[in-house]
N, C-alpha and C positions, 0 to 999 in steps of 0.2 A: 365110341368110348373116348373119354378125354385122355390125352397123353400125359403120363406122369411127369411131373416137373423134375428137372435134374437136381440131385441133392446138392445143397449148398456146400457140403463138406468136400465135394469133388474139386471145387475151385478155391475154397477157403481154407478150412482146417487141414485138408490133405496136402495142399500146397505148402502150408506152414510146417507140416511135419517133414516134408521133403527138404524144405529150406533149413530146418534145424539139423537134420541128418547130414546135409552137405557141410555144415560147419563142423560137425563131429568128426568127419573123416578127413578133413583138410590137413591135419598133422602128418598124413602119409606123404606129404610133400617132402618132409625131412628125409624119409627113407629114399625118395627119388634122388635127392642130392647125394646121399651116401653111395647109392648104387652107381650114379654117373661118375662120381669122384674115384670110385674103385677102378674104373677102366681108363682113367686119365693118366697119361704119361707125362713125365717131366717134373715129378715131385710136387704135385698139387698140395697146398697147405690150407686147412680150414681156418687157420689163424691169420695167415698173411694174404691169401688170394681171395678175390671177390667171388661171389656166386656167379656173376656174369661170365667169368672165365670158363665155367663149365659149359656155357652155351656158345662159345666161340666155334665157328664152323671151320676155320683154317687150322692147319697143323704146321708145326715147326719142330726142329730137333729139341727145343726147350719145353714145348708144351703141345699136347694134342688131346682134345676131349673127344674120344671115339664115340661117345653117346650124347653128343651135343644136341642131336635131334630130339632125344627124349627129354633133355633138360629144358629146351625151348618149348617143347610141347607141354611140359608140366606147368610152365609159367602160364600158358594159355588155358589149360584145363582147370587148374586150381583157381586161376583168376575168374574163369567163367563160373565155377562153383560159388565163389565169394559173391560176385555180382548177382547171380541167380538167387542165392539164399537171401540176400538183402531184399530183393524184390518180393520174394515169396513171404518174407516176414515183415514186410513194410508196415502193416498195421500195428504190429507188436513193437517194432523198432522206433517208429516215429520218423519224421522227415530228416532230421539231422544225421542220425546214425545210418539210416538207409542211404542217404546221398553219399556220405563219406565212404561207406563200404562199397557202393557201386563204383565210385571213382577209383577206389583201391583195386577192385577186380579188373576194371578196364585198363588201369595202368599196368597191372601184371600181364594181362593179355598182350598189350602193346609191346611190353618188354620182350616177350617171347618171339614177337614178330620182327624185332629189330636187334639182331645179335650185335654185341659190342664191337666185334672186329669188322663188321660190315659197314656200320655207320655209327661211330661213337657218339656224335652229337644227337642223333635221333634216339639212340639208346638211352642217353641221360634224360632227354626230354620225356621219353616214355616212362621211365622208372621213377622220376622224382616225385610225382603226385602220391605214389604208394607210401613213401617214407613220411609224408606229411599227413595224409588222410587216415592212415591206420591208427596211429597213436590218438588222434583226435576222436576217431570212432570209438575207441575203448573208453575214453573219458565220457563220451556221450552215453555209452551203455552203462557206465558206472552210475551216472546220474539217474538213468532210467529205472534201474533195479534197486536203487539205494534203500527205498522204504520197505520193499517186500523181500529182498534177498541181500542183506547187508554183507555177508561173507563174499558172495559173488561180486557185489559192488566193489569191495576192497580189492578183489583179484583183478577186476577190470581196470580200476584206477592205478593199481601198482603196475599192471602191464602197460598201461598208457605212459606212465612216467618212465619206465625202463626202456620201452621201445622209442619213445621220444628222445631220451638222452642218447640212446644208441645211434639213432638216425643222425642227430646233431654231431656226435663224435665221428661218425662214419664220413660225413660230409666235410668236416673241418680238419680231421686228423690226417697224419701222413700215411704212408703205405705199410708201415710195419705191422699193424694189427687190423688191416682192412677187412679181412674175412671175419675175424671175431666180432668187430663192431657192427658189420652188416648183419650178421646172424643175430646179434643182440637186438637189432632193430626189427628183425623179421620173425624169428622163431617164437618168441613169447606171444606174439599176436595169434599164431596158430593154436597154441595151447589155450590161451584165454578165450578165444572165440569158440573153440571146441567145448570148453567148460560151459560157456553160455548156451551152446546148442544142446548139450546134454541136459542142462537145467530146464531149457525150454521144452524138450521132449517130455520130461517128468511133469512139468506144469500142464502140458497138453493132455497127458494121460489122466491126471487128476481131474481136469475139466471134463473129459469124456466120461469118466466114471461117475462124476457128480451129475452130469446130464442124464445118464442112464438110470 
């Protein structure tokens, strides 16, 4: 008897569903930051202190991130989710958005593997692509869905503008509002991409229902 061929959905639409779901759950990263900061001693400030301080492995009387392993691990895990979701959704995203999101994910992973207090130069090199590629990816997604989902497109474009401005200010500004500006460059991307993932899941569900 002939062997049944493997369903295309196993490697195609199913992978795309997992990719969209990975985007939906990535805002959990924010909860990780809050959890790690809660155990950090030395008066950690979300307004003044960078995210990278939560991943510092050393301790001093002025600062100690007891859960630094979790913070650095989250950089790796959520970066892997981002890169993996981009690959899984590559046909939908197109080459530009896919490439930019893969770069962003790899940059996040590299950031987690190079804590700031271990090698500051390597940490900066690892993290910088994230601040450039993520805003550009949101703009690319805004263009992608402009015709079919104008509200989502505006959300992507607004997110790209906000995060791009936040990234520029974070790089150029002084230390007073480092934490606020860095999170302005990072957190809106999580929300915008989660919204895109949710919209993609709905689009996939409609396509399956139509095919049935």
